[in-house]
N, C-alpha and C positions, 0 to 999 in steps of 0.2 A: 423406581417410580418417581423419585425426587428429580432425577435428571430429565425425565420426560416432561414434568411440570415446568422446569426451567426453560426447556426448549420451546414449549407451548407459549409461555409468557414472552419469550424473545420474539417469536413469530407474531404474536398478537401485538406486541409493542411496535414492531416494524410496520405491520399492516395498518395500524390505527393512527399513524402520524398524520397530522392535519395542520393547515396553516392558520395561525392565530391572526384574524383580520386586523386587530388593533396594533400589533407590533410587527407584522410581516415576518415573524420568526416561525420556524417549524417547531412544534412541540409534540411530545409523545403522549402516550396514554398515562393515566394517573398511577399505573403500576410501574415500579422500577424493575430492573432485570432480576433482582434478588427476590421479588415478590412482595417487598415491603411497600406500603402505601406512602406516597410522597404528596406534598401539597401541590394542587393544580397550579398555583402561582409560581412554583419553582420549575422552570423549563428544563427539559432534558439537555444534557451537553451534546448528545448524539442527535443529529438530524436538525440542527438549527444553525442559522447564520451567526458567525462570530461578529462582535462589534469591531469597528475599525481600529480601536485601541489594542485589541487582541492580536492583530495581524502583524506582529513583529517578525521580520525575516530572520532566519537562522544564520548562525555563523558557519564558516567553512569547516572548522574542526568538527563540529557536531554533524554536519552534512557528510563529510568524508568518513567519520567514524561509523555512522549509520550505514553508509554504503559498504564499508568494509565488513561490518557484522552481517549484513544481508548477503554479501558475496561469500563469506565463509559458510554460512548456513546453506546457501544455494549450492556451493561446491559439494558439501557433505551429502545433501539430498541427491544431487546429480551422480555422485560417485556410487551411492547405494543403488540407484536406479540403473546406472550403466553396468554395474557389476551383475545385477540380476538379468539384464537384457543380454549381456555378453554370454553369461552361462546358458540362458535359454536358447541363444543362437548357436551354441556349441563352441564358443571361443574360450580357451583356457586363459588364466591369468587375471590381472586386475585391469581396471579402466585406464590406469596410467601406462599400460602396455597395449595400446589400442591397435588392432590390426587395421590396415588401410581400408578394407572393405566396409568396416563398421563405423569408420569416422564420420561420414555424412549423417548416418542415423543418430549418432550420439550428439552431434552438433544440433540436429533438429530437436532431440530430447532436451538439451540445455535451453534452447530458445522457447520451447513449449513450457518448460518448468518456470522460466523467467516470467513469461506472460501470465501464466495461471497464478503464480505466487503474488505478483504485484497487482493484478486486477482484483483478485480476491481480497487481499489485505487493504489496499488503498481504496478500492471501490466500496468495500463493506465497512471498514473501520477508520479510514483516513491515515493509517499508519501501517508500515511493515513492522516486523519484530525489531529490526535494527533501529528504525525511527522511534519506535515506542521506548526502547532502551535509552535512547539519546534525548528523549523529551521533545521531539519535533513531529509535525504532522503535515499532510498535504491537503490543501483546500483549493477551491476554485478562486479565481482572482477576486471575487467579491466577498469571500469568506464563507460561502455556503459549502456543504459537503460535496466531495468530488463526484461520486457516482461511478458506476461500472464503465460507462461509455468513455468518459474522460480518463479513467484509470487505464483503459485499454489503449487509448491514443498516447498517453504518457509512457506506457510500457513499450509501445512500438517506437516511440522517440528514443527511449533508452537503448533499444536494440540498434537503432541507427547510429547513435552516439558510439556504441561499442564497435560497430563496423568501421567508423571513421577514426578509431583509436582515440576517442575522447575529444577530437577537434570540434565536434558539434556541441559540446558542453562548455566551450570557453566562456560563455555568458555567465557561468557560475563564478568565474574569477573576477569579472569586470562589472557586472550589474549589481546594484545595491540589493535587489530582491533575491539574488542568488538563484536565478532561474536557468535551468539547462534547456536543451532542445526539446525534450519531452514536455517540460513545463510550458514552453512557448506554444508548442503544438496543441496541447490540451487546455490551454488557458488556466493553468494551475500555478500554485506557488507553495514553497515549503516554509512553514512558520514554526516558531517556538510555541509549544503548547502552553496556553495560559494556566497559571496555577491559581486555584480558587480556594 
């Protein structure tokens, strides 16, 4: 019952976000996620535009470490899903011994998992699990939350960068903002999460 109450508060919190006309920031309901009352003067960190001083670009090491963590997690989920699909289709063995007939299906599975994971995490929370572990987040160019549409565009840009063997993401190496092709496409950027 406690879990149902938490989910209801989360849903209510998300639905009741409104724009504060005095500050042009998004604020949430007076209830926090845990159900504790917080001051109405204290804006929620989720759903508001960050100040320009909070928009510090991340470093390459953090960016690549987050990508590596997400890739390892993605591979493990794909391997479990591919094993289940191979068994359901009647192929013996592991996904590392992929029969030629199943390869296109498993590539599509990997692409779908990539898009769903990134759109859900970045669109909903601004961070994937790897980015959260490294203390970085994805925001729109002006510092506001990314949203699901821009997260989808960013994910498609990531798939394109993968197809070009990373050449589309050379901007990460040369641009001060460390923006890859998906970031340029979705008008987003990766920042260090401000510590408060």
